[in-house]
C-alpha positions in Angstrom: 127.6 114.5 99.8 129.8 111.5 99.2 128.2 108.0 99.6 129.3 107.5 103.2 127.9 110.9 104.3 124.7 110.3 102.5 124.2 106.9 104.2 124.9 108.5 107.6 121.8 110.6 107.1 119.6 107.7 108.2 121.3 107.7 111.7 120.9 111.5 111.9 117.2 111.3 111.0 116.6 108.7 113.6 118.4 110.8 116.2 116.2 113.8 115.3 113.0 111.6 115.7 114.3 110.4 119.1 114.8 114.1 120.2 111.1 114.8 119.5 111.0 115.9 115.9 108.1 114.6 113.8 108.3 112.8 110.5 106.9 115.9 108.7 109.7 118.0 110.2 112.3 115.9 108.6 110.3 115.1 105.4 112.2 117.4 103.0 115.6 116.2 104.0 114.6 112.5 104.1 112.9 112.7 100.7 116.0 114.5 99.3 118.3 111.9 100.7 116.4 108.9 99.3 116.0 110.7 95.9 119.8 111.1 95.6 120.4 107.6 96.8 118.0 106.3 94.1 120.1 107.9 91.4 123.3 106.3 92.8 121.9 102.8 93.6 119.2 102.2 91.1 120.4 104.7 88.5 116.8 106.1 88.5 116.1 109.8 88.8 112.8 110.8 90.2 110.6 113.3 88.3 109.1 116.3 90.0 105.6 114.8 89.7 106.7 111.7 91.5 108.1 113.8 94.4 104.8 115.7 94.4 102.9 112.3 94.6 105.1 111.2 97.5 104.4 114.5 99.4 100.6 114.1 98.8 100.8 110.5 100.0 102.4 111.5 103.3 99.5 113.8 104.1 96.9 111.0 104.3 95.8 111.1 100.7 95.4 108.8 97.7 97.5 110.0 94.9 95.9 109.4 91.5 98.9 108.8 89.2 98.2 107.7 85.7 99.3 104.3 84.6 103.0 104.2 83.8 103.9 107.3 85.8 106.2 105.3 88.2 104.2 104.6 91.3 106.8 102.0 92.4 109.6 104.6 92.6 107.3 107.2 94.1 106.6 104.9 97.0 110.2 104.7 98.2 110.1 108.2 99.6 107.2 107.7 102.1 108.3 104.1 102.8 111.9 105.3 103.7 110.5 108.2 105.8 108.3 105.8 107.9 110.9 103.1 107.9 113.0 105.4 110.0 110.6 104.8 112.9 111.2 101.0 112.9 108.9 98.0 112.3 105.2 98.4 111.5 105.3 99.9 108.0 103.8 98.1 105.0 103.6 98.6 101.3 100.6 96.6 100.0 100.8 95.4 96.4 98.4 93.7 94.0 99.9 90.2 94.1 102.7 88.0 95.5 104.8 88.4 92.4 104.9 92.2 92.7 105.5 92.1 96.4 108.6 89.9 95.9 109.8 91.8 92.8 109.5 95.2 94.4 111.0 94.1 97.8 114.0 92.8 96.0 114.5 95.7 93.6 113.7 98.5 96.0 115.3 96.6 98.9 118.7 97.4 97.5 118.0 101.1 97.9 116.6 100.8 101.5 119.5 98.5 102.6 122.1 100.9 101.1 120.5 103.6 103.3 120.6 101.4 106.4 117.0 100.2 106.7 115.8 96.6 106.7 113.2 95.4 104.3 111.5 92.0 103.7 108.8 90.5 101.5 105.9 89.3 103.6 104.8 86.6 101.1 106.3 83.3 99.9 108.0 83.2 96.5 106.3 81.2 93.7 106.6 77.5 94.5 107.5 78.0 98.1 105.4 77.0 101.1 103.9 80.0 102.9 104.0 78.1 106.2 107.9 78.1 106.0 108.2 81.9 106.1 110.3 83.3 108.9 107.6 85.6 110.4 109.8 86.9 113.2 112.4 88.1 110.7 109.7 89.5 108.3 107.8 91.6 110.8 110.9 92.9 112.6 111.9 94.6 109.4 111.5 98.4 109.0 109.6 98.0 105.8 107.5 95.0 104.6 106.2 94.5 101.1 103.2 92.3 101.2 99.6 91.7 99.9 96.4 92.6 101.5 95.4 89.0 102.1 98.9 88.0 103.3 98.8 90.7 106.0 95.2 90.0 106.9 95.7 86.3 107.5 98.9 86.9 109.4 97.0 89.3 111.7 94.3 86.7 112.3 96.8 83.9 113.1 98.7 86.3 115.3 95.6 86.6 117.5 95.2 82.8 117.7 98.7 82.4 119.3 99.1 80.7 122.6 102.1 82.7 123.8 103.5 86.2 123.0 106.5 84.5 121.4 104.1 83.2 118.7 102.9 86.8 117.8 105.0 88.5 115.2 103.2 91.7 114.1 104.8 94.8 115.7 101.9 97.2 115.3 100.1 98.9 112.4 101.9 102.2 112.0 101.8 103.0 108.3 100.4 101.4 105.2 100.8 102.6 101.6 98.4 100.7 99.3 99.3 100.4 95.7 96.2 100.0 93.4 94.2 101.4 96.3 90.9 101.2 94.4 91.2 97.5 93.9 92.1 96.8 97.5 89.9 99.3 99.4 86.8 99.1 97.2 86.7 96.1 94.9 87.7 93.6 97.6 86.1 95.4 100.5 83.2 93.0 100.9 85.4 89.9 100.9 86.0 88.8 104.4 89.1 86.9 105.4 88.1 83.8 107.3 90.3 81.3 109.2 88.4 78.0 109.5 89.5 75.0 111.3 86.9 73.6 113.7 84.8 70.9 111.9 81.0 71.0 112.2 78.9 67.9 112.5 78.9 66.6 109.0 75.5 66.4 107.2 74.5 63.3 105.3 72.0 65.2 103.1 74.5 66.5 100.4 74.5 63.4 98.2 70.8 62.7 98.5 70.0 66.3 97.7 72.2 66.2 94.7 70.6 63.1 93.4 67.1 64.5 93.5 68.1 67.9 92.0 69.6 66.2 89.0 66.2 64.7 88.2 64.5 68.2 88.0 63.5 69.9 84.7 64.0 73.6 84.0 60.9 75.8 83.8 58.9 72.9 85.2 60.5 72.2 88.6 62.8 75.2 88.9 63.3 78.6 87.2 66.3 80.9 86.7 66.4 84.7 86.6 67.3 86.5 83.3 70.8 87.1 84.5 71.2 83.4 85.4 72.4 84.4 88.9 69.3 83.4 90.9 67.4 80.2 91.0 64.3 78.9 92.8 61.9 75.9 92.9 58.5 76.0 91.4 55.5 74.6 93.4 55.7 71.5 91.1 59.4 71.1 92.0 58.6 71.2 95.7 56.0 68.5 95.2 58.5 66.3 93.3 61.1 66.7 96.1 58.5 65.7 98.7 57.6 62.6 96.7 61.2 61.7 96.3 61.9 61.9 100.1 58.4 60.6 101.0 57.7 63.6 103.3 55.0 66.2 103.8 55.5 69.9 103.7 59.1 70.4 102.8 58.9 74.1 103.7 57.9 73.4 107.4 60.3 74.0 110.3 60.7 70.2 110.6 62.5 69.9 107.2 64.5 73.2 107.3 67.8 71.4 107.0 66.7 69.2 104.1 65.3 72.3 102.2 68.5 74.2 102.7 70.5 71.3 101.2 68.3 70.8 98.2 68.5 74.6 97.6 72.3 74.4 97.8 72.3 71.4 95.4 70.1 73.4 93.0 72.6 76.3 93.0 75.6 74.0 92.7 74.1 72.1 89.7 72.6 75.0 87.7 74.4 78.2 88.8 78.0 77.1 89.5 79.7 76.1 86.2 82.7 73.7 86.0 85.8 75.3 84.4 84.3 78.7 84.9 83.7 79.0 88.6 85.9 76.0 89.6 87.9 73.2 88.3 88.2 69.6 89.5 91.8 68.7 90.3 93.0 65.5 92.1 89.7 64.8 93.8 89.3 68.4 94.9 87.2 71.4 94.0 89.5 74.4 93.3 87.8 77.8 93.0 88.6 80.1 90.1 88.6 83.9 90.0 86.1 84.6 87.2 87.8 87.9 86.3 91.3 86.7 85.7 91.2 82.9 85.8 93.5 82.4 88.8 93.1 79.3 90.9 92.1 80.4 94.4 94.0 77.7 96.3 93.0 77.1 99.9 89.7 79.1 99.5 86.3 77.5 99.9 82.7 78.6 99.5 80.9 79.1 102.8 77.6 77.8 104.3 77.8 74.3 102.7 78.0 75.5 99.1 81.5 74.0 98.6 80.3 70.6 99.9 77.2 70.8 97.5 79.6 71.3 94.5 81.7 68.4 95.7 78.6 66.2 95.8 77.7 67.4 92.3 81.2 66.4 90.9 81.3 63.1 92.9 84.6 64.0 94.7 85.3 63.4 98.4 83.0 65.6 100.4 85.2 67.6 102.9 84.1 68.6 106.4 82.2 71.8 106.8 84.3 74.0 109.2 83.5 76.7 111.7 85.0 80.1 111.2 87.7 80.6 114.0 88.5 84.2 113.1 87.4 86.8 110.5 88.1 90.3 109.4 87.2 92.5 106.4 89.7 94.6 104.5 87.8 97.7 105.5 88.4 97.0 109.2 92.0 95.8 108.6 93.1 99.0 107.0 91.2 101.2 109.4 93.4 99.9 112.2 96.5 101.7 110.8 97.6 104.9 112.5 98.3 106.3 109.1 97.0 105.2 105.8 97.7 106.3 102.2 97.3 105.0 98.7 98.3 105.2 95.0 96.3 104.2 92.0 95.6 105.3 88.4 91.9 105.6 89.0 90.3 106.9 92.2 88.6 110.2 91.5 85.3 108.7 90.6 85.0 107.2 94.1 86.6 110.0 96.0 83.5 110.6 98.2 83.6 106.9 99.4 87.3 107.0 100.1 86.8 110.1 102.3 83.8 108.7 104.1 85.1 105.2 104.9 88.9 105.7 105.2 89.2 109.4 105.7 91.4 109.6 102.6 91.1 112.4 100.1 92.0 111.8 96.5 94.5 114.2 94.8 95.2 114.1 91.1 98.8 114.2 90.0 99.7 115.6 86.6 101.5 113.4 84.1 105.3 113.9 83.6 104.8 114.3 79.9 101.6 115.4 78.0 99.3 112.5 77.3 99.2 111.6 73.6 96.8 108.7 73.8 93.8 108.9 71.5 90.6 107.5 73.1 88.2 106.6 70.3 84.4 106.7 70.8 82.9 103.3 71.8 81.7 101.0 69.0 78.2 99.7 69.8 76.5 96.7 68.2 73.2 94.9 68.7 74.6 91.4 69.1 77.8 89.8 70.5 78.4 88.1 67.2 78.5 91.3 65.3 80.8 92.8 67.9 83.2 89.9 67.8 83.5 90.0 64.0 84.0 93.8 63.9 86.7 93.7 66.6 88.4 90.9 64.8 88.7 93.1 61.7 90.4 95.7 63.8 92.9 93.2 65.1 93.6 92.0 61.5 94.3 95.6 60.3 96.7 96.3 63.2 98.5 93.0 62.8 98.9 93.5 59.1 101.0 96.6 59.7 102.8 95.2 62.8 101.1 97.6 65.3 101.0 96.0 68.8 97.6 95.2 70.1 96.4 94.5 73.7 93.0 92.9 73.8 91.3 93.3 77.1 88.4 91.0 78.2 86.2 91.0 81.3 86.3 87.3 82.0 88.4 84.1 81.5 85.8 82.6 79.1 85.8 85.6 76.8 89.6 85.7 76.7 89.6 82.0 75.6 86.9 82.8 72.9 89.0 85.6 71.4 92.1 83.4 71.5 90.2 80.8 69.4 89.0 83.5 66.9 92.6 84.8 66.5 93.9 81.3 65.9 91.3 80.7 63.3 92.3 84.0 61.6 96.0 82.9 61.7 97.1 85.6 64.1 99.8 84.4 66.6 99.2 85.9 70.1 99.9 85.5 73.8 97.0 84.5 76.1 97.2 85.7 79.7 94.8 83.4 81.5 96.5 84.1 84.9 98.2 80.8 85.6 101.2 82.7 86.9 101.6 86.3 87.9 105.3 86.2 87.0 104.5 85.0 83.4 101.8 87.6 83.1 104.3 90.3 83.9 106.7 89.0 81.2 103.9 88.9 78.6 102.6 92.4 79.5 106.2 93.8 79.3 106.6 92.4 75.8 103.1 93.5 74.6 104.5 96.7 73.1 106.8 95.1 70.5 106.1 95.2 66.8 103.6 92.5 65.7 102.7 91.6 69.3 99.1 90.6 69.9 98.2 89.9 73.6 94.8 88.7 74.9 94.4 89.4 78.7 91.8 89.7 81.4 91.2 93.1 82.9 93.3 92.5 86.0 96.1 90.5 84.3 99.6 92.0 84.5 98.4 95.0 86.6 101.4 96.8 88.1 103.8 96.0 85.2 105.0 98.6 82.6 104.5 97.9 78.9 107.7 98.6 77.0 107.0 100.3 73.6 109.6 99.8 70.9 110.8 102.6 68.6 109.2 100.9 65.6 105.9 100.5 67.4 105.9 104.2 68.3 106.2 105.0 64.5 103.1 102.8 63.9 101.0 104.8 66.4 102.0 103.0 69.7 100.0 100.4 71.5 96.4 99.8 70.5 94.3 98.8 73.5 91.0 97.2 72.5 88.3 96.6 75.2 86.0 93.8 74.1 83.3 95.0 76.6 82.9 97.7 79.2 83.8 96.5 82.6 81.7 96.7 85.8 82.8 100.2 86.6 84.5 103.2 85.0 87.6 102.8 87.1 88.5 99.5 85.4 87.8 101.0 82.0 90.2 103.9 82.7 92.8 101.4 83.9 92.5 99.5 80.6 92.8 102.7 78.5 95.8 103.7 80.6 97.8 100.8 79.3 98.3 102.8 76.1 100.2 106.1 75.9 102.3 105.7 79.0 105.0 108.4 79.7 104.0 110.5 76.7 104.1 107.6 74.2 101.6 107.6 71.4 98.7 105.1 71.8 95.1 104.5 71.1 92.2 102.9 72.9 88.7 101.8 71.8 85.9 99.7 73.3 83.6 97.3 71.4 80.3 96.8 73.1 77.0 95.1 72.4 73.5 95.0 73.8 74.2 91.4 74.8 77.2 92.2 77.0 77.1 91.0 80.5 76.8 94.4 82.1 73.8 95.3 79.9 72.0 92.0 80.4 72.3 92.2 84.2 71.7 95.9 84.7 70.0 97.6 81.8 66.2 98.1 81.5 64.2 95.2 79.9 63.3 97.3 76.9 67.0 97.2 75.9 67.1 93.4 76.0 63.8 93.2 74.1 65.2 95.5 71.4 68.3 93.3 71.1 66.2 90.1 70.8 63.9 91.7 68.2 66.7 93.0 66.0 69.3 90.3 66.3 68.9 89.3 62.6 68.9 92.8 61.3 71.5 93.2 58.5 73.0 96.4 59.9 74.1 95.6 63.4 76.0 98.8 64.2 74.3 101.4 66.4 75.1 105.0 66.0 76.7 106.9 68.9 73.7 109.2 68.6 71.2 106.4 69.0 68.9 106.1 72.0 71.2 103.4 73.4 74.3 105.6 73.4 74.2 105.9 77.2 72.9 102.4 78.0 76.3 101.1 79.3 77.1 104.3 81.3 73.7 103.9 83.0 74.3 100.2 83.7 77.7 101.0 85.2 76.0 103.6 87.5 73.5 101.0 88.6 76.4 98.6 89.5 78.4 101.4 91.2 75.4 102.4 93.4 74.7 98.8 94.3 78.3 98.0 95.1 78.6 101.2 97.2 75.5 100.4 99.2 76.8 96.8 99.7 80.2 98.0 100.9 78.6 100.5 103.3 76.3 97.7 104.6 79.4 95.4 105.1 81.1 98.2 107.0 78.1 98.7 109.3 77.9 95.0 110.1 81.6 94.8 110.3 81.8 97.5 113.0 79.6 95.4 115.3 81.9 92.5 114.7 85.0 94.7 115.1 84.0 95.9 118.6 83.5 92.4 119.8 86.7 91.1 118.1 88.8 94.0 119.6 87.4 93.3 123.0 88.2 89.6 122.8 91.7 90.1 121.4 92.5 92.7 124.1 91.4 90.3 126.8 93.3 87.4 125.2 96.5 89.5 125.0 96.1 90.5 128.6 95.9 86.9 129.6 99.0 86.0 127.6 101.1 88.9 128.9 99.9 89.0 132.5 102.5 88.5 135.3 101.8 85.5 137.7 100.3 87.7 140.4 98.0 89.5 137.9 97.0 86.1 136.5 96.2 84.7 139.9 94.1 87.9 140.7 92.2 87.4 137.4 91.3 83.8 138.2 90.2 84.9 141.7 87.9 87.5 140.1 86.5 85.0 137.7 85.7 82.5 140.5 83.9 85.2 142.5 82.0 86.5 139.5 81.0 83.0 138.5 79.5 82.2 141.9 77.7 85.6 142.0 76.2 85.0 138.6 75.0 81.6 139.6 73.4 82.9 142.9 71.7 85.7 141.0 70.3 83.3 138.4 69.3 80.8 141.1 67.4 83.5 143.0 65.4 84.4 139.9 64.8 80.7 139.0 66.9 81.1 135.8 69.8 78.9 136.6 70.7 76.4 133.9 71.7 73.8 136.5 70.5 72.8 139.9 72.9 73.3 142.8 74.4 69.7 142.9 74.8 69.6 139.1 76.5 73.0 139.2 79.0 71.8 141.8 79.8 68.5 140.0 80.1 70.2 136.6 82.1 73.3 137.5 83.5 73.1 141.1 84.2 69.6 142.3 83.4 66.4 140.4 84.2 64.4 143.6 82.0 66.5 145.9 80.1 64.5 148.6 76.7 66.0 149.5 76.4 66.3 153.3 73.8 69.1 153.8 70.4 69.8 152.4 71.6 72.4 150.0 68.1 73.7 149.2 67.6 74.6 152.9 70.7 76.8 153.0 70.3 80.6 153.0 71.7 82.4 150.0 74.6 83.7 152.1 75.6 80.3 153.4 75.1 78.7 149.9 77.4 81.3 148.4 80.0 80.6 151.2 79.8 76.8 150.6 80.3 77.2 146.9 83.2 79.5 147.3 85.0 77.3 149.9 84.4 74.2 147.8 85.7 75.9 144.6 88.9 77.2 146.4 89.5 73.8 147.9 89.3 72.2 144.4 91.5 74.9 142.9 94.1 74.3 145.6 94.0 70.6 145.0 94.6 71.2 141.3 97.5 73.5 142.0 99.1 70.9 144.3 99.4 68.6 141.2 101.9 71.1 139.7 104.4 72.2 142.4 106.6 74.0 139.8 105.5 77.7 139.6 106.3 78.0 135.9 104.1 75.0 135.0 101.3 76.2 137.1 101.3 79.7 135.5 101.5 78.1 132.0 98.5 75.9 133.0 96.5 78.8 134.1 97.1 80.7 130.9 96.3 77.6 128.8 93.0 77.0 130.5 92.0 80.7 130.2 93.0 80.9 126.5 91.2 77.7 125.6 88.0 79.1 127.2 88.4 82.3 125.3 89.1 80.5 122.0 86.2 78.0 122.4 83.8 80.8 123.2 85.0 83.1 120.4 84.9 80.4 117.7 81.3 79.8 118.6 80.5 83.5 118.6 82.2 84.1 115.2 80.0 81.3 113.8 76.9 82.8 115.5 77.5 86.3 114.2 77.8 85.0 110.6 74.6 83.1 110.9 72.9 86.1 112.7 73.9 88.4 109.9 72.1 86.1 107.4 69.0 85.8 109.5 68.6 89.5 110.3 69.1 90.6 106.7 66.0 88.6 105.8 63.9 90.6 108.3 63.9 93.7 106.0 61.1 91.9 104.2 59.0 92.3 107.4 59.7 96.0 107.5 62.2 95.8 110.3 65.6 97.4 110.3 68.0 94.4 109.9 71.1 96.3 111.2 69.3 97.4 114.4 68.2 93.8 114.9 71.7 92.5 114.3 73.2 95.0 116.8 70.8 94.1 119.5 71.0 90.3 119.1 74.8 90.5 118.6 75.1 92.3 122.0 72.9 89.7 123.7 75.0 86.9 122.1 78.2 88.6 123.3 76.9 88.8 126.9 75.9 85.1 126.8 79.3 84.2 125.3 81.2 86.1 128.0 79.2 84.2 130.7 79.9 80.8 129.1 83.5 81.8 128.7 83.9 82.4 132.4 82.1 79.2 133.3 84.4 77.2 130.9 87.5 78.9 132.2 86.8 77.8 135.8 85.8 74.3 134.6 89.0 73.8 132.7 91.1 75.2 135.6 89.5 72.9 138.2 88.3 69.8 136.4 91.0 69.2 133.8 92.9 65.9 134.0 96.7 66.4 134.6 99.2 63.7 133.8 102.9 63.9 134.3 105.0 62.4 131.5 108.3 60.6 131.9 110.2 63.6 130.3 108.8 65.9 133.0 106.2 67.5 130.7 102.5 67.7 131.7 99.7 66.3 129.6 96.4 68.2 130.1 93.1 66.7 129.1 90.3 69.2 129.2 86.8 68.2 130.3 
């Protein structure tokens, strides 16, 4: 086909879909068209294995394609196919830089074929609030990040009018680095906060007393330094400081919570490791890659406790207004698929949670990488020195080396060791994803030495020079085994891409983080006993040869259990969230007649509920108070209300309510303003109730989890109490809706607008 005929295929494909054909009917032709277009527009020819990967992706699978096999180009086939259906199709990438890069690069191809494509995230240095969301989400294909899409979904459901909602449905999502998104971040909830709590004045006082405490006398820490608690002596010291009795009693619950937060802030959270202090603010840091997590805060008062510790301005604690986990976000899509270099080890979980099977794609060229056996040492010092010798040998002949570390602090330590040895190098401490990509791309040149955290530069190809190939290709050195085997495999996969030569080796010690936190105590005792032994190398046939594999299995099982627990709790939350969002959307989109009918039903329901509660003696208000608060603040009591029969009382309440409602409606003779006012009152009632419920559910989760100690099933307890809380919330929501509709103060402005002051 000539160019014009090829481009016309998009129109023909769309016509076929309109006539009833399915995407899978047209898949061979659509894939063929975009493959040919890729050669003409991008000058990139797809390999057979890439086409195989694209077919596998379309059939609801995760394609395991080894690092460097061209996942970015593979993705254009399923994205083009689904883009033919219109908006609602997303490619989820690892970070904002990759989303912008791929949207721009692959966007040329899609646009040439007649589709629209947008990046859903702001470019570096731009304000995310200035994005044109209407334009972004009306595109056929959107390149974005998991957090970007998640927050836009939450804000979409806080809109006051349909015109402020931009998402056009969740049709198809293709997730790059699916293991990182669907597993590693699965427990991290996205939370929109904005309603301040009543500010506590305990933070500074608690911080002052905790700074006076002595370790091993007043408090103790666990061996892995992750948990901390007061000793009886410490409790006594705190009671003396505050001049109180029985700190652990219900009376001093809030104070105890604050001193516990202060203890964790002072002795668990480390400055320049977990956070930095910048311009009178606490900015969190991702421990794995060192990125600053702007806009993110620790929950439940921990952020304020750290602010008190560092003597910066203590910010308001805020209520959660909306929340969703990535598990629930991606389970909303009609069709989901993924690509990654490592997924087979967790294939069972992908199938169970997301109904995604993992399929392994062969490499385009045979893999020539040599994976050396792990080097195991007793102490960290011995490991550091041995690995440094390996770097020196490689640098001496000009062989490129990529040094992978599991944390920001370890990457800085290796950087200092290399400087002391006189070896120039690049340090990727994740200040900028764009700079990371440049450094990683250059890491395959002769003489290049690059120190990076495990996640740095993920998604970027390493270009190996011809001279470097002659020297054996890229040498990847892992300075410790990571938290799971998937990350280890990702690191190894940075060498030997596309059939290039390469080599990988891991240097480990019995003092590595994963060993200290997850290995049996006998291993730690052995390391402590033999830390001065002249020969620090442990044979691969020693009794410790499987210690790290076993530790990784412990972590994997624990993480899998935690993710499943998050999913179970999240399902309860999801049911309530979906119900509220559906109700909210119905209010926003209802025609005036339907809106009036809804209000009528609410008024009747409210009176029925009050009468029922009143009969049972469970009403929160007496009759007069109920009338003044919810029906008519100007009501004049003429009858003995207690003497009325239930039928007459119900009639009186109904007539009074309708009279008040009619009086309020008379203040707004313009139909458009009255309808908008009705929507505004109902939406405010929904939002107020839901904010309170979101906060309650988060607190309820914490409380019920602690009940496992009392041999009770915390999930069942959570489900039962969450259901009761929802029923109570719905009742309060209806009460508030009528109160806002009838009792709000309405003032006309000179410009014709109406100012509403809610009671």
